[in-house]
VMD Tcl script that draws the C-alpha trace (Angstrom):
set ca {
  {-5.06 -49.27 -44.89}
  {-5.12 -46.79 -42.33}
  {-3.24 -42.82 -43.57}
  {-3.84 -40.75 -40.28}
  {-2.91 -41.35 -36.84}
  {-4.91 -39.27 -34.68}
  {-3.81 -39.03 -31.13}
  {-6.10 -37.14 -29.11}
  {-5.19 -36.28 -24.97}
  {-6.67 -33.38 -22.27}
  {-4.54 -30.18 -22.55}
  {-3.95 -29.60 -18.78}
  {-3.02 -33.29 -17.82}
  {-1.75 -34.49 -20.84}
  {-3.82 -38.14 -20.21}
  {-5.75 -40.19 -23.02}
  {-8.91 -38.61 -24.32}
  {-11.06 -41.91 -23.12}
  {-14.13 -41.44 -25.68}
  {-14.19 -38.97 -28.94}
  {-16.30 -38.34 -31.97}
  {-14.55 -37.42 -34.90}
  {-15.71 -35.58 -38.59}
  {-13.33 -35.38 -41.84}
  {-14.73 -33.24 -44.70}
  {-12.93 -33.26 -47.70}
  {-13.39 -30.70 -50.72}
  {-15.66 -33.02 -52.45}
  {-18.14 -31.55 -49.65}
  {-18.63 -35.84 -49.14}
  {-18.43 -36.41 -44.77}
  {-16.49 -39.66 -42.88}
  {-17.67 -39.30 -39.50}
  {-16.76 -41.87 -36.41}
  {-15.82 -42.24 -32.74}
  {-12.49 -42.49 -31.22}
  {-11.28 -44.82 -27.85}
  {-8.81 -43.43 -24.98}
  {-7.07 -40.99 -26.92}
  {-6.03 -43.01 -30.32}
  {-7.65 -43.72 -33.17}
  {-5.82 -45.18 -36.73}
  {-7.93 -43.63 -39.58}
  {-8.71 -44.68 -43.37}
  {-9.28 -41.44 -45.69}
  {-9.29 -40.73 -48.52}
  {-5.55 -41.02 -49.97}
  {-3.90 -37.65 -50.29}
  {-7.15 -35.59 -50.04}
  {-7.11 -32.41 -47.82}
  {-10.27 -32.01 -46.09}
  {-11.48 -30.19 -42.39}
  {-11.24 -32.42 -39.40}
  {-13.55 -31.85 -36.62}
  {-12.75 -33.42 -32.98}
  {-15.81 -33.18 -29.89}
  {-15.39 -35.09 -26.72}
  {-18.22 -33.83 -23.62}
  {-16.25 -31.77 -21.48}
  {-13.83 -30.23 -23.82}
  {-14.24 -27.86 -26.37}
  {-14.41 -28.93 -30.15}
  {-11.00 -29.07 -32.04}
  {-10.90 -27.83 -35.80}
  {-8.12 -28.49 -38.40}
  {-8.99 -27.31 -41.40}
  {-6.65 -28.89 -43.76}
  {-5.78 -32.21 -43.03}
  {-3.74 -33.69 -45.61}
  {-4.63 -37.77 -45.58}
  {-1.17 -39.43 -46.70}
  {-0.94 -41.17 -50.26}
  {-1.16 -44.57 -50.47}
  {2.05 -46.58 -49.54}
  {2.89 -43.41 -46.93}
  {3.24 -43.27 -43.72}
  {0.02 -42.32 -41.75}
  {-0.44 -38.90 -40.65}
  {0.61 -38.45 -37.65}
  {-1.83 -35.28 -35.28}
  {-1.48 -34.85 -31.74}
  {-4.44 -33.03 -30.71}
  {-4.51 -31.62 -27.15}
  {-8.31 -30.81 -26.26}
  {-8.84 -28.14 -24.41}
  {-11.20 -28.94 -20.94}
  {-14.39 -26.51 -20.65}
  {-15.18 -24.99 -17.36}
  {-17.69 -23.34 -15.92}
  {-18.02 -19.31 -16.31}
  {-16.75 -17.73 -13.65}
  {-13.87 -15.58 -13.64}
  {-11.09 -16.30 -16.07}
  {-9.38 -18.96 -17.29}
  {-5.64 -19.13 -18.00}
  {-3.64 -21.68 -19.87}
  {0.06 -21.33 -19.66}
  {2.78 -23.06 -21.41}
  {6.69 -23.11 -20.70}
  {8.82 -22.67 -23.21}
  {8.90 -26.22 -24.41}
  {5.24 -25.47 -25.08}
  {4.30 -27.70 -22.40}
  {1.08 -26.68 -20.04}
  {2.00 -25.65 -17.13}
  {-0.18 -27.59 -14.47}
  {-0.01 -24.84 -10.95}
  {0.31 -21.06 -12.25}
  {0.17 -18.13 -9.81}
  {-1.85 -14.88 -11.11}
  {-0.78 -11.35 -8.90}
  {-3.80 -9.09 -9.36}
  {-3.01 -5.14 -9.38}
  {-5.49 -2.13 -9.68}
  {-4.69 -0.30 -13.54}
  {-3.99 2.92 -12.68}
}
mol new
graphics top color blue
foreach p $ca { graphics top sphere $p radius 0.5 }
foreach p [lrange $ca 0 end-1] q [lrange $ca 1 end] { graphics top cylinder $p $q radius 0.2 }
display resetview
């Protein structure tokens, strides 16, 4: 039965990621991998194991969770919401601004001033 529930969304728009790949590497060095769609995925990983989770999607920076703990058998699945950061062309400065409630701010004005 699934023991990890993933929700994978775009950081700026909060929309589900259409397609992504994942890899889980527990401490024993084995590797489990697969794909997900529409921003949701239920995983059945080695119960009670800690490991590294890697998520990748076209157009987004990779996401890594170094110490993901898969739920034990019979427990509620470990829930994880991942907000992938869009990749942008290397031109200028990229800012991601968060409101006090930790939600991304869609439109931000930045005034530039020379430092003296």
